MARKEVO-933355 format. One record per residue (C-alpha): residue in one letter; x negated, y negated, z negated; residue number from 1. Coordinates in nm, 3 decimals. Layout:
BEGIN
code a	px X	py Y	pz Z	pos NUM;
...
//
This chain:
BEGIN
code m	px -9.235	py 3.399	pz -3.053	pos 1;
code a	px -8.841	py 3.375	pz -3.026	pos 2;
code i	px -8.675	py 3.029	pz -3.133	pos 3;
code s	px -8.332	py 3.091	pz -3.329	pos 4;
code a	px -8.185	py 2.897	pz -3.628	pos 5;
code p	px -8.094	py 3.046	pz -3.970	pos 6;
code v	px -7.754	py 3.149	pz -4.024	pos 7;
code r	px -7.513	py 2.862	pz -4.199	pos 8;
code p	px -7.225	py 2.992	pz -4.387	pos 9;
code g	px -6.928	py 2.715	pz -4.345	pos 10;
code g	px -6.879	py 2.720	pz -4.004	pos 11;
code a	px -6.849	py 2.412	pz -3.782	pos 12;
code g	px -6.943	py 2.034	pz -3.863	pos 13;
code h	px -6.704	py 1.954	pz -3.612	pos 14;
code p	px -6.365	py 1.808	pz -3.727	pos 15;
code s	px -6.115	py 1.998	pz -3.633	pos 16;
code g	px -5.752	py 1.892	pz -3.459	pos 17;
code n	px -5.637	py 1.779	pz -3.113	pos 18;
code d	px -5.868	py 1.476	pz -3.011	pos 19;
code g	px -5.905	py 1.530	pz -2.657	pos 20;
code g	px -5.672	py 1.232	pz -2.559	pos 21;
code t	px -5.974	py 1.016	pz -2.676	pos 22;
code r	px -6.289	py 1.212	pz -2.580	pos 23;
code i	px -6.168	py 1.384	pz -2.295	pos 24;
code l	px -6.057	py 1.097	pz -2.040	pos 25;
code g	px -5.951	py 1.353	pz -1.772	pos 26;
code l	px -6.109	py 1.521	pz -1.442	pos 27;
code a	px -6.248	py 1.307	pz -1.147	pos 28;
code c	px -6.328	py 1.390	pz -0.787	pos 29;
code r	px -6.694	py 1.437	pz -0.721	pos 30;
code e	px -6.722	py 1.286	pz -0.381	pos 31;
code c	px -6.460	py 0.997	pz -0.399	pos 32;
code g	px -6.394	py 0.954	pz -0.769	pos 33;
code a	px -6.033	py 0.996	pz -0.746	pos 34;
code k	px -5.891	py 1.049	pz -1.133	pos 35;
code y	px -5.665	py 1.281	pz -1.244	pos 36;
code p	px -5.548	py 1.359	pz -1.563	pos 37;
code t	px -5.660	py 1.665	pz -1.805	pos 38;
code s	px -5.456	py 1.985	pz -1.611	pos 39;
code p	px -5.513	py 2.347	pz -1.441	pos 40;
code v	px -5.643	py 2.196	pz -1.084	pos 41;
code h	px -5.992	py 2.181	pz -0.948	pos 42;
code v	px -5.985	py 2.047	pz -0.575	pos 43;
code c	px -5.918	py 1.691	pz -0.529	pos 44;
code d	px -5.570	py 1.630	pz -0.352	pos 45;
code r	px -5.706	py 1.323	pz -0.105	pos 46;
code c	px -6.038	py 1.428	pz -0.019	pos 47;
code f	px -6.063	py 1.811	pz -0.110	pos 48;
code g	px -6.389	py 1.768	pz -0.330	pos 49;
code p	px -6.428	py 1.931	pz -0.691	pos 50;
code l	px -6.312	py 1.797	pz -0.957	pos 51;
code e	px -6.540	py 1.752	pz -1.243	pos 52;
code v	px -6.457	py 1.622	pz -1.669	pos 53;
code q	px -6.474	py 1.318	pz -1.761	pos 54;
code y	px -6.588	py 1.218	pz -2.136	pos 55;
code d	px -6.620	py 0.882	pz -2.360	pos 56;
code y	px -6.960	py 0.912	pz -2.387	pos 57;
code d	px -6.983	py 0.619	pz -2.618	pos 58;
code l	px -6.747	py 0.781	pz -2.862	pos 59;
code i	px -6.915	py 1.098	pz -2.845	pos 60;
code a	px -7.263	py 0.938	pz -2.930	pos 61;
code e	px -7.066	py 0.776	pz -3.264	pos 62;
code r	px -6.985	py 1.105	pz -3.334	pos 63;
code v	px -7.219	py 1.346	pz -3.310	pos 64;
code s	px -7.605	py 1.375	pz -3.361	pos 65;
code r	px -7.878	py 1.642	pz -3.428	pos 66;
code e	px -7.804	py 1.721	pz -3.807	pos 67;
code s	px -7.425	py 1.699	pz -3.706	pos 68;
code i	px -7.486	py 1.969	pz -3.448	pos 69;
code a	px -7.737	py 2.175	pz -3.669	pos 70;
code r	px -7.411	py 2.254	pz -3.929	pos 71;
code g	px -7.211	py 2.358	pz -3.664	pos 72;
code p	px -7.155	py 2.728	pz -3.588	pos 73;
code d	px -7.408	py 2.988	pz -3.433	pos 74;
code n	px -7.280	py 2.943	pz -3.118	pos 75;
code i	px -7.124	py 2.768	pz -2.789	pos 76;
code w	px -6.940	py 2.566	pz -3.027	pos 77;
code r	px -7.242	py 2.376	pz -3.234	pos 78;
code y	px -7.181	py 2.132	pz -2.882	pos 79;
code r	px -6.791	py 2.145	pz -2.915	pos 80;
code d	px -6.789	py 1.795	pz -2.856	pos 81;
code l	px -6.953	py 1.804	pz -2.541	pos 82;
code l	px -6.734	py 2.035	pz -2.421	pos 83;
code p	px -6.384	py 2.051	pz -2.223	pos 84;
code l	px -6.093	py 2.128	pz -2.565	pos 85;
code d	px -5.888	py 1.953	pz -2.743	pos 86;
code g	px -5.904	py 2.186	pz -3.038	pos 87;
code e	px -6.165	py 2.415	pz -3.147	pos 88;
code g	px -6.307	py 2.719	pz -2.967	pos 89;
code d	px -6.329	py 3.067	pz -3.092	pos 90;
code v	px -6.594	py 2.995	pz -3.362	pos 91;
code d	px -6.601	py 3.387	pz -3.461	pos 92;
code w	px -6.738	py 3.496	pz -3.143	pos 93;
code r	px -7.151	py 3.492	pz -3.100	pos 94;
code v	px -7.166	py 3.356	pz -2.778	pos 95;
code g	px -7.480	py 3.161	pz -2.711	pos 96;
code w	px -7.751	py 3.058	pz -2.953	pos 97;
code t	px -7.945	py 3.320	pz -2.742	pos 98;
code p	px -8.342	py 3.364	pz -2.807	pos 99;
code l	px -8.540	py 3.097	pz -2.628	pos 100;
code v	px -8.896	py 3.308	pz -2.602	pos 101;
code r	px -9.224	py 3.236	pz -2.581	pos 102;
code a	px -9.335	py 3.427	pz -2.335	pos 103;
code t	px -9.726	py 3.438	pz -2.339	pos 104;
code r	px -9.811	py 3.733	pz -2.162	pos 105;
code l	px -9.575	py 3.645	pz -1.846	pos 106;
code g	px -9.683	py 3.326	pz -1.845	pos 107;
code k	px -10.107	py 3.488	pz -1.835	pos 108;
code a	px -9.999	py 3.664	pz -1.536	pos 109;
code l	px -9.848	py 3.394	pz -1.380	pos 110;
code g	px -10.103	py 3.174	pz -1.456	pos 111;
code l	px -9.884	py 2.974	pz -1.661	pos 112;
code s	px -9.971	py 2.832	pz -1.953	pos 113;
code n	px -9.657	py 2.723	pz -2.142	pos 114;
code l	px -9.368	py 2.919	pz -1.987	pos 115;
code w	px -9.032	py 3.010	pz -2.185	pos 116;
code i	px -8.788	py 3.274	pz -2.128	pos 117;
code k	px -8.371	py 3.196	pz -2.218	pos 118;
code n	px -8.290	py 3.488	pz -2.301	pos 119;
code d	px -7.863	py 3.549	pz -2.199	pos 120;
code a	px -7.890	py 3.888	pz -2.217	pos 121;
code v	px -7.777	py 3.949	pz -2.528	pos 122;
code n	px -7.431	py 3.766	pz -2.552	pos 123;
code p	px -7.146	py 3.984	pz -2.634	pos 124;
code t	px -7.066	py 4.159	pz -2.250	pos 125;
code y	px -7.430	py 4.064	pz -2.172	pos 126;
code s	px -7.469	py 3.787	pz -1.951	pos 127;
code f	px -7.426	py 3.402	pz -1.948	pos 128;
code k	px -7.091	py 3.455	pz -1.818	pos 129;
code d	px -6.980	py 3.446	pz -2.197	pos 130;
code r	px -7.055	py 3.110	pz -2.206	pos 131;
code v	px -6.848	py 2.989	pz -1.924	pos 132;
code v	px -6.544	py 3.209	pz -2.001	pos 133;
code a	px -6.536	py 3.117	pz -2.376	pos 134;
code v	px -6.430	py 2.804	pz -2.265	pos 135;
code a	px -6.211	py 2.886	pz -1.991	pos 136;
code a	px -6.029	py 3.096	pz -2.208	pos 137;
code a	px -5.972	py 2.886	pz -2.494	pos 138;
code k	px -5.882	py 2.606	pz -2.231	pos 139;
code a	px -5.645	py 2.835	pz -2.065	pos 140;
code r	px -5.487	py 2.875	pz -2.397	pos 141;
code e	px -5.443	py 2.548	pz -2.483	pos 142;
code f	px -5.275	py 2.486	pz -2.122	pos 143;
code g	px -4.983	py 2.738	pz -2.236	pos 144;
code f	px -5.108	py 3.043	pz -1.984	pos 145;
code d	px -5.050	py 3.408	pz -2.059	pos 146;
code t	px -5.257	py 3.584	pz -1.788	pos 147;
code f	px -5.613	py 3.512	pz -1.748	pos 148;
code a	px -5.805	py 3.636	pz -1.439	pos 149;
code c	px -6.094	py 3.597	pz -1.196	pos 150;
code a	px -6.298	py 3.660	pz -0.893	pos 151;
code s	px -6.639	py 3.842	pz -1.010	pos 152;
code t	px -6.968	py 3.958	pz -0.841	pos 153;
code g	px -6.928	py 4.160	pz -1.215	pos 154;
code n	px -7.050	py 4.009	pz -1.517	pos 155;
code l	px -6.751	py 3.779	pz -1.528	pos 156;
code a	px -6.500	py 4.091	pz -1.469	pos 157;
code s	px -6.605	py 4.183	pz -1.845	pos 158;
code a	px -6.691	py 3.872	pz -1.982	pos 159;
code v	px -6.290	py 3.759	pz -1.862	pos 160;
code a	px -6.173	py 4.088	pz -2.009	pos 161;
code a	px -6.329	py 4.020	pz -2.352	pos 162;
code a	px -6.267	py 3.732	pz -2.401	pos 163;
code g	px -5.887	py 3.776	pz -2.295	pos 164;
code v	px -5.836	py 4.046	pz -2.545	pos 165;
code r	px -5.997	py 3.813	pz -2.814	pos 166;
code l	px -5.734	py 3.542	pz -2.744	pos 167;
code g	px -5.450	py 3.748	pz -2.703	pos 168;
code l	px -5.432	py 3.711	pz -2.304	pos 169;
code r	px -5.336	py 3.900	pz -2.044	pos 170;
code t	px -5.630	py 3.998	pz -1.803	pos 171;
code y	px -5.677	py 4.052	pz -1.407	pos 172;
code v	px -6.014	py 4.062	pz -1.274	pos 173;
code f	px -6.115	py 4.135	pz -0.885	pos 174;
code l	px -6.419	py 4.284	pz -0.747	pos 175;
code p	px -6.596	py 4.378	pz -0.427	pos 176;
code a	px -6.555	py 4.735	pz -0.428	pos 177;
code d	px -6.914	py 4.813	pz -0.387	pos 178;
code t	px -7.011	py 4.660	pz -0.710	pos 179;
code e	px -7.237	py 4.825	pz -0.945	pos 180;
code p	px -7.017	py 5.113	pz -1.116	pos 181;
code e	px -7.168	py 4.985	pz -1.480	pos 182;
code k	px -6.982	py 4.688	pz -1.410	pos 183;
code f	px -6.662	py 4.806	pz -1.372	pos 184;
code v	px -6.689	py 5.053	pz -1.681	pos 185;
code n	px -6.815	py 4.666	pz -1.886	pos 186;
code a	px -6.448	py 4.539	pz -1.775	pos 187;
code q	px -6.260	py 4.846	pz -1.792	pos 188;
code v	px -6.324	py 4.931	pz -2.143	pos 189;
code y	px -6.173	py 4.627	pz -2.308	pos 190;
code g	px -5.838	py 4.709	pz -2.149	pos 191;
code a	px -5.812	py 4.483	pz -1.841	pos 192;
code n	px -5.624	py 4.527	pz -1.543	pos 193;
code v	px -5.962	py 4.579	pz -1.270	pos 194;
code i	px -5.927	py 4.575	pz -0.905	pos 195;
code a	px -6.167	py 4.671	pz -0.660	pos 196;
code v	px -6.133	py 4.517	pz -0.288	pos 197;
code n	px -6.319	py 4.560	pz 0.009	pos 198;
code g	px -6.462	py 4.306	pz 0.113	pos 199;
code t	px -6.700	py 4.058	pz 0.027	pos 200;
code y	px -6.727	py 3.824	pz -0.309	pos 201;
code d	px -6.591	py 3.538	pz -0.098	pos 202;
code d	px -6.257	py 3.780	pz 0.056	pos 203;
code v	px -6.211	py 3.885	pz -0.331	pos 204;
code n	px -6.231	py 3.475	pz -0.358	pos 205;
code r	px -5.967	py 3.376	pz -0.114	pos 206;
code l	px -5.747	py 3.676	pz -0.213	pos 207;
code c	px -5.757	py 3.535	pz -0.547	pos 208;
code s	px -5.683	py 3.162	pz -0.456	pos 209;
code e	px -5.380	py 3.238	pz -0.320	pos 210;
code l	px -5.269	py 3.472	pz -0.591	pos 211;
code a	px -5.353	py 3.098	pz -0.821	pos 212;
code d	px -5.094	py 2.955	pz -0.616	pos 213;
code q	px -4.847	py 3.219	pz -0.625	pos 214;
code k	px -4.834	py 3.367	pz -0.977	pos 215;
code g	px -4.935	py 3.106	pz -1.191	pos 216;
code w	px -5.210	py 3.221	pz -1.394	pos 217;
code a	px -5.524	py 3.100	pz -1.484	pos 218;
code f	px -5.816	py 3.211	pz -1.264	pos 219;
code c	px -6.112	py 3.056	pz -1.417	pos 220;
code n	px -6.319	py 3.029	pz -1.181	pos 221;
code i	px -6.047	py 2.856	pz -0.911	pos 222;
code n	px -5.761	py 2.665	pz -1.100	pos 223;
code v	px -5.983	py 2.640	pz -1.447	pos 224;
code r	px -6.289	py 2.594	pz -1.282	pos 225;
code p	px -6.363	py 2.257	pz -1.392	pos 226;
code y	px -6.316	py 2.347	pz -1.745	pos 227;
code y	px -6.483	py 2.646	pz -1.693	pos 228;
code s	px -6.806	py 2.547	pz -1.544	pos 229;
code e	px -6.874	py 2.315	pz -1.839	pos 230;
code g	px -7.022	py 2.615	pz -2.059	pos 231;
code s	px -7.308	py 2.668	pz -1.855	pos 232;
code k	px -7.450	py 2.291	pz -2.020	pos 233;
code t	px -7.467	py 2.467	pz -2.319	pos 234;
code l	px -7.810	py 2.649	pz -2.191	pos 235;
code a	px -7.891	py 2.317	pz -2.155	pos 236;
code f	px -7.790	py 2.168	pz -2.451	pos 237;
code e	px -7.922	py 2.523	pz -2.668	pos 238;
code v	px -8.315	py 2.493	pz -2.476	pos 239;
code a	px -8.327	py 2.170	pz -2.556	pos 240;
code e	px -8.234	py 2.173	pz -2.914	pos 241;
code q	px -8.446	py 2.475	pz -2.970	pos 242;
code l	px -8.762	py 2.319	pz -2.880	pos 243;
code g	px -8.738	py 2.036	pz -3.111	pos 244;
code w	px -8.517	py 1.791	pz -2.905	pos 245;
code e	px -8.775	py 1.802	pz -2.616	pos 246;
code v	px -8.686	py 1.838	pz -2.283	pos 247;
code p	px -8.871	py 2.084	pz -2.047	pos 248;
code d	px -9.121	py 1.990	pz -1.785	pos 249;
code h	px -8.925	py 2.217	pz -1.520	pos 250;
code v	px -8.653	py 2.450	pz -1.531	pos 251;
code v	px -8.589	py 2.771	pz -1.301	pos 252;
code v	px -8.244	py 2.934	pz -1.271	pos 253;
code p	px -8.074	py 3.181	pz -1.037	pos 254;
code i	px -7.847	py 3.069	pz -0.783	pos 255;
code a	px -7.501	py 3.243	pz -0.668	pos 256;
code s	px -7.251	py 2.962	pz -0.649	pos 257;
code g	px -7.445	py 2.678	pz -0.753	pos 258;
code a	px -7.295	py 2.549	pz -1.073	pos 259;
code q	px -7.469	py 2.708	pz -1.308	pos 260;
code l	px -7.780	py 2.523	pz -1.191	pos 261;
code v	px -7.565	py 2.217	pz -1.128	pos 262;
code k	px -7.434	py 2.207	pz -1.491	pos 263;
code i	px -7.750	py 2.275	pz -1.662	pos 264;
code t	px -7.881	py 1.944	pz -1.490	pos 265;
code k	px -7.593	py 1.779	pz -1.614	pos 266;
code g	px -7.623	py 1.911	pz -1.971	pos 267;
code f	px -7.984	py 1.765	pz -2.015	pos 268;
code g	px -7.849	py 1.426	pz -1.849	pos 269;
code e	px -7.565	py 1.460	pz -2.120	pos 270;
code l	px -7.847	py 1.458	pz -2.387	pos 271;
code a	px -8.003	py 1.165	pz -2.274	pos 272;
code q	px -7.694	py 0.929	pz -2.230	pos 273;
code i	px -7.589	py 1.004	pz -2.575	pos 274;
code g	px -7.948	py 0.937	pz -2.702	pos 275;
code l	px -8.022	py 1.342	pz -2.865	pos 276;
code t	px -8.306	py 1.300	pz -2.634	pos 277;
code s	px -8.574	py 1.094	pz -2.484	pos 278;
code g	px -8.412	py 1.056	pz -2.176	pos 279;
code k	px -8.633	py 1.261	pz -1.947	pos 280;
code l	px -8.498	py 1.518	pz -1.692	pos 281;
code p	px -8.659	py 1.853	pz -1.586	pos 282;
code r	px -8.787	py 1.931	pz -1.273	pos 283;
code v	px -8.507	py 2.186	pz -1.142	pos 284;
code s	px -8.608	py 2.460	pz -0.898	pos 285;
code g	px -8.374	py 2.748	pz -0.768	pos 286;
code a	px -8.419	py 3.138	pz -0.709	pos 287;
code q	px -8.184	py 3.317	pz -0.420	pos 288;
code a	px -8.220	py 3.689	pz -0.298	pos 289;
code s	px -8.308	py 3.722	pz 0.074	pos 290;
code g	px -8.003	py 3.914	pz 0.154	pos 291;
code c	px -7.791	py 3.623	pz 0.017	pos 292;
code n	px -8.014	py 3.270	pz 0.063	pos 293;
code p	px -7.749	py 3.046	pz 0.223	pos 294;
code v	px -7.932	py 2.758	pz -0.044	pos 295;
code a	px -8.259	py 2.888	pz -0.002	pos 296;
code n	px -8.233	py 2.818	pz 0.413	pos 297;
code a	px -8.094	py 2.534	pz 0.418	pos 298;
code y	px -8.355	py 2.392	pz 0.164	pos 299;
code s	px -8.649	py 2.511	pz 0.372	pos 300;
code r	px -8.478	py 2.403	pz 0.698	pos 301;
code g	px -8.431	py 2.030	pz 0.553	pos 302;
code w	px -8.036	py 2.068	pz 0.598	pos 303;
code d	px -7.769	py 1.880	pz 0.384	pos 304;
code a	px -7.519	py 2.127	pz 0.467	pos 305;
code i	px -7.482	py 2.465	pz 0.366	pos 306;
code k	px -7.450	py 2.752	pz 0.635	pos 307;
code p	px -7.238	py 3.082	pz 0.472	pos 308;
code v	px -7.388	py 3.423	pz 0.473	pos 309;
code r	px -7.141	py 3.593	pz 0.607	pos 310;
code r	px -7.232	py 3.954	pz 0.445	pos 311;
code p	px -7.494	py 3.940	pz 0.178	pos 312;
code d	px -7.750	py 4.216	pz 0.162	pos 313;
code t	px -7.881	py 4.261	pz -0.137	pos 314;
code i	px -7.936	py 4.455	pz -0.438	pos 315;
code a	px -7.889	py 4.089	pz -0.704	pos 316;
code k	px -7.493	py 4.155	pz -0.668	pos 317;
code s	px -7.434	py 3.913	pz -0.871	pos 318;
code l	px -7.584	py 3.623	pz -0.686	pos 319;
code a	px -7.415	py 3.780	pz -0.356	pos 320;
code i	px -7.200	py 3.474	pz -0.311	pos 321;
code g	px -7.242	py 3.404	pz 0.079	pos 322;
code n	px -7.070	py 3.012	pz 0.041	pos 323;
code p	px -7.163	py 2.890	pz -0.244	pos 324;
code a	px -6.921	py 2.618	pz -0.393	pos 325;
code d	px -7.204	py 2.400	pz -0.578	pos 326;
code g	px -7.457	py 2.509	pz -0.267	pos 327;
code y	px -7.453	py 2.076	pz -0.131	pos 328;
code y	px -7.541	py 1.982	pz -0.541	pos 329;
code v	px -7.795	py 2.196	pz -0.580	pos 330;
code l	px -7.981	py 2.111	pz -0.292	pos 331;
code k	px -7.950	py 1.699	pz -0.402	pos 332;
code i	px -8.059	py 1.812	pz -0.704	pos 333;
code v	px -8.306	py 2.001	pz -0.677	pos 334;
code r	px -8.441	py 1.754	pz -0.430	pos 335;
code e	px -8.350	py 1.425	pz -0.649	pos 336;
code t	px -8.606	py 1.624	pz -0.948	pos 337;
code g	px -8.878	py 1.707	pz -0.736	pos 338;
code g	px -8.854	py 2.094	pz -0.770	pos 339;
code a	px -8.809	py 2.359	pz -0.480	pos 340;
code i	px -8.565	py 2.664	pz -0.418	pos 341;
code d	px -8.732	py 2.984	pz -0.287	pos 342;
code e	px -8.564	py 3.338	pz -0.266	pos 343;
code a	px -8.681	py 3.691	pz -0.293	pos 344;
code t	px -8.663	py 4.041	pz -0.131	pos 345;
code d	px -8.548	py 4.337	pz -0.271	pos 346;
code a	px -8.895	py 4.471	pz -0.330	pos 347;
code e	px -8.970	py 4.143	pz -0.497	pos 348;
code i	px -8.657	py 4.108	pz -0.713	pos 349;
code t	px -8.779	py 4.529	pz -0.843	pos 350;
code h	px -9.078	py 4.435	pz -0.951	pos 351;
code g	px -8.948	py 4.083	pz -1.131	pos 352;
code v	px -8.761	py 4.325	pz -1.303	pos 353;
code r	px -9.043	py 4.504	pz -1.371	pos 354;
code l	px -9.280	py 4.244	pz -1.486	pos 355;
code l	px -9.043	py 4.058	pz -1.755	pos 356;
code a	px -9.006	py 4.427	pz -1.895	pos 357;
code e	px -9.330	py 4.481	pz -1.923	pos 358;
code t	px -9.486	py 4.205	pz -2.033	pos 359;
code e	px -9.221	py 4.096	pz -2.274	pos 360;
code g	px -8.977	py 4.320	pz -2.347	pos 361;
code i	px -8.689	py 4.205	pz -2.196	pos 362;
code f	px -8.462	py 4.438	pz -1.974	pos 363;
code a	px -8.286	py 4.227	pz -1.743	pos 364;
code e	px -8.048	py 4.289	pz -1.460	pos 365;
code t	px -8.163	py 4.166	pz -1.080	pos 366;
code a	px -8.069	py 3.809	pz -1.110	pos 367;
code a	px -8.333	py 3.769	pz -1.349	pos 368;
code g	px -8.555	py 3.950	pz -1.126	pos 369;
code v	px -8.481	py 3.723	pz -0.830	pos 370;
code t	px -8.542	py 3.416	pz -1.106	pos 371;
code i	px -8.920	py 3.564	pz -1.180	pos 372;
code a	px -9.034	py 3.701	pz -0.842	pos 373;
code v	px -8.967	py 3.327	pz -0.706	pos 374;
code l	px -9.115	py 3.170	pz -1.011	pos 375;
code k	px -9.403	py 3.422	pz -0.950	pos 376;
code k	px -9.402	py 3.245	pz -0.568	pos 377;
code l	px -9.383	py 2.915	pz -0.749	pos 378;
code a	px -9.696	py 2.930	pz -0.980	pos 379;
code a	px -9.895	py 3.071	pz -0.678	pos 380;
code s	px -9.751	py 2.798	pz -0.488	pos 381;
code g	px -9.875	py 2.491	pz -0.713	pos 382;
code i	px -9.495	py 2.410	pz -0.715	pos 383;
code v	px -9.474	py 2.531	pz -1.093	pos 384;
code k	px -9.751	py 2.362	pz -1.251	pos 385;
code r	px -10.023	py 2.569	pz -1.487	pos 386;
code d	px -9.937	py 2.311	pz -1.817	pos 387;
code e	px -9.583	py 2.238	pz -1.733	pos 388;
code r	px -9.340	py 2.343	pz -2.036	pos 389;
code v	px -9.154	py 2.568	pz -1.761	pos 390;
code v	px -8.815	py 2.767	pz -1.855	pos 391;
code a	px -8.688	py 3.012	pz -1.687	pos 392;
code y	px -8.323	py 3.167	pz -1.687	pos 393;
code v	px -8.242	py 3.488	pz -1.741	pos 394;
code t	px -7.877	py 3.564	pz -1.732	pos 395;
code g	px -7.792	py 3.973	pz -1.721	pos 396;
code n	px -7.899	py 4.259	pz -1.922	pos 397;
code g	px -8.075	py 4.509	pz -1.690	pos 398;
code l	px -7.825	py 4.764	pz -1.860	pos 399;
code k	px -7.598	py 4.623	pz -1.586	pos 400;
code t	px -7.818	py 4.713	pz -1.287	pos 401;
code p	px -7.999	py 5.037	pz -1.383	pos 402;
code q	px -8.017	py 5.178	pz -1.031	pos 403;
code a	px -8.198	py 4.925	pz -0.878	pos 404;
code v	px -8.525	py 4.969	pz -1.111	pos 405;
code i	px -8.505	py 5.384	pz -1.080	pos 406;
code p	px -8.709	py 5.448	pz -0.783	pos 407;
code l	px -8.995	py 5.250	pz -1.000	pos 408;
code l	px -9.025	py 5.440	pz -1.292	pos 409;
code g	px -9.049	py 5.808	pz -1.175	pos 410;
code q	px -8.968	py 6.100	pz -1.379	pos 411;
code a	px -9.050	py 6.143	pz -1.776	pos 412;
code p	px -9.310	py 6.426	pz -1.829	pos 413;
code v	px -9.182	py 6.726	pz -1.963	pos 414;
code i	px -9.327	py 6.928	pz -2.230	pos 415;
code a	px -9.278	py 7.203	pz -2.457	pos 416;
code p	px -9.221	py 7.165	pz -2.843	pos 417;
code n	px -9.555	py 7.220	pz -2.973	pos 418;
code l	px -9.919	py 7.020	pz -3.059	pos 419;
code d	px -10.056	py 7.242	pz -2.772	pos 420;
code a	px -9.828	py 7.144	pz -2.491	pos 421;
code f	px -9.871	py 6.747	pz -2.584	pos 422;
code d	px -10.258	py 6.791	pz -2.564	pos 423;
code a	px -10.257	py 6.936	pz -2.237	pos 424;
code y	px -10.049	py 6.637	pz -2.145	pos 425;
code l	px -10.328	py 6.404	pz -2.302	pos 426;
code t	px -10.558	py 6.589	pz -2.127	pos 427;
code g	px -10.453	py 6.565	pz -1.804	pos 428;
code q	px -10.381	py 6.138	pz -1.812	pos 429;
code a	px -10.759	py 6.146	pz -1.896	pos 430;
//
């Protein structure tokens, strides 16, 4: 069973116009609390901590209800009052409001009685990155930028390219040269300036940080990062709404930079703060690939600091961030909520992809294979409990990483175009 919502004619149920001066209070440092105005900056100039958008939740609680959200568009902009825009986003672009699928067959295979899959493989460019980019691109345009760019492990590149086209922005995307060919195509087809860099994602990110300063462009995951990362909150908002405004007991989230896990947790907290849910928070667990496991390694060793992985080596390239910006905060959240972090080998990842496909009919990319493989381990160890309502986040489409599973599949049989040939094939199968 997949939970969605009926199409509601008439567009958003939110007032339009510029209200950011009251609803959006500005930015604050997560470490020292220093306040900043709403602007394209992402690092505190006092302590170098990350900046985060601040909201007037009392005002939001007055204007937002379950009913007003239900009147909104069937995309992320139904939650516009909890997102950092002064005006409206691209409400005609179907980003978000993706299926929440009751995963009965997969649950049975893993020994879980109440498992759900949040399937973000069906967004416009086939990953959850469309959510964060939709917010970042709209904010970049509000700030007056004409060029929109990113450092990417693959999925972000296509999302930036597509959103840039829709908003009339010039786009540049930078990827490691060994990124899957399908992800290069998925960015180039939109007409973006696509640049391959000989180096790791962290090398690409350093280059883009220098370009952001030198060129004055909007880099969605650098100088526009505080706004960009807020888009991931919608993955919490949708799950709660699709479950009848109830919060799951446990969520399992893949870890790359860590921002997605952090913001999903923030999203559930915001719903409680404005009175849309009971106040409960889920247990939060994270999943990494063994070939790029800095957060999982720190968790297993009881460390608070993250030791970067200099040369990631994993088929889950979309998670191959060796120095995750939000790793420290991921550790804090997972420990505080009673979750866990585990990792998956390449073989476990490909089998996770296959298991999800053959049980639930969802072909997802290798990052989802990491999530399913780790979920399997957490269920086997009892960390994810049999009767918990569990949501596993699937963040990208399998057509982006087909080469990873081809060795598991073998060649399709070839027969002559007649019944005798097919009967002979069936006999051979018996």
